[in-house]
C-alpha positions, 0 to 999 in steps of 0.5 A, a space after each residue: 590239900 591244894 599242894 598235895 600235902 594232906 589228902 583231905 583238909 576235912 580229915 586233917 582238921 578233925 585229927 587236929 581237933 581230936 588230938 588238941 593240936 590246932 591251937 598250937 599250930 605256929 604260923 608261917 610258910 613251911 617247906 616240905 622236903 619229903 613225903 610225910 604222914 598226917 601225924 608227922 605233918 601236924 607235928 611239923 606245924 606244931 613245932 614250927 619246923 619251917 625248913 627253908 634255906 635262908 637267902 643272904 641279902 648283903 648291902 655294901 657300904 655306899 651301895 645305893 637303891 638303884 643296885 639294891 633293888 636289882 639284887 632283891 628282885 633277882 633274889 626274892 621275886 619273879 618277873 611276874 610278880 609285884 616285886 619287879 625292879 622298878 616297884 622295888 626301887 621306888 620303895 627303896 629310894 624313899 629309905 635311900 641313906 637308911 638301908 644300913 650296910 649289913 649281911 641280912 638273912 631271909 626266907 626265900 618267900 619273904 615279902 618286900 614289906 617284910 625285908 624293908 622292915 627288917 632293914 628298918 629295924 637294923 637301921 634304927 638299932 645301928 644308928 641309935 648311938 649317933 642320935 645325941 650327936 646329930 641332935 647337937 649338930 647344926 645339920 639334920 639327920 638327912 643331911 648327915 646321912 647325905 654328907 656320909 653317903 657322899 663320903 662313901 662314894 668319894 673316898 675309897 679309904 675310911 681313913 681319909 673321910 674325916 679330912 674329905 668331911 672337913 672339906 665339904 664343910 669348909 666348902 659349905 660355910 664359904 658358899 662354894 659348890 660341892 663339886 662332887 661327881 658322885 652326886 651327879 652320878 646318882 642321877 645319871 648312872 654315870 661313873 666320873 670319867 663318863 660324865 661329860 660337859 653337858 652333864 656338868 650343866 644339868 639342872 638338878 638339885 643333885 648337880 653339886 657343880 651347879 647348885 650349892 648346899 647339900 643335895 636334897 637326899 642321900 646318894 647311897 647308904 653309908 656305914 659307920 665310918 662315913 657317918 662318924 666322919 660326917 659328924 666329926 669332921 677334921 678341922 683344916 683349910 683344905 678346899 680341894 682333893 683329888 685321888 691318884 691312880 693308887 687311891 692316895 688322896 692329895 689336898 690343896 688349900 687354893 685352886 692353884 695348889 689343886 691344878 698343881 696336884 692334878 698336873 703331878 698326880 693325874 698328869 692333867 
């Protein structure tokens, strides 16, 4: 009645009772695309013809909560609603690493709670196959997801991920800082080339140039290839790597070798 769909809520309810249709109404949000008679409206509610165009939400491999929050706010919420970007980001940060990369379909009127429940369900379904390997690992689920999230940011080619995963574990075993730009970029919002000398000195558990070990939480949301690499790293003695202008990785066992690679492949 308030939306102008029926002229009288009282008459509408009486007709529902007389026709014994009230108990058959499917709950939910409905879209009305054209004027309808009272009986057509009843039939629509009974058959659950919601009539809306789903909104697609794509989470990319390695994408972090800051980017995802911006997309969700733009697609589902007005600036005046509780779904502002800061509010959404606060909720997503709690689930960083567990927002599984996938294309999701939602009703345009979906609440943030409904969106997150769907994404939670997808993560649990997709991660189930890894739980045995996680249980037999010396690292926790969060640590595995954190390492996988670093691989997503640092390694553009899935075929290189297991090698770089081996480098991460080799450094951890030797007590060396990981020295990954991506972890610092997570808190500064800067790309590798934008990081300054002052940034590298920042006192933060995400600054792997200063702090040893793994950051306290994932820095993005890894996909299958990165998770598999974090669980099954390649065994080798490399401690350093770099990517050239073509995206090809070059590895080194010593810092001297790494410096030679920098000079040859990066001109530095």
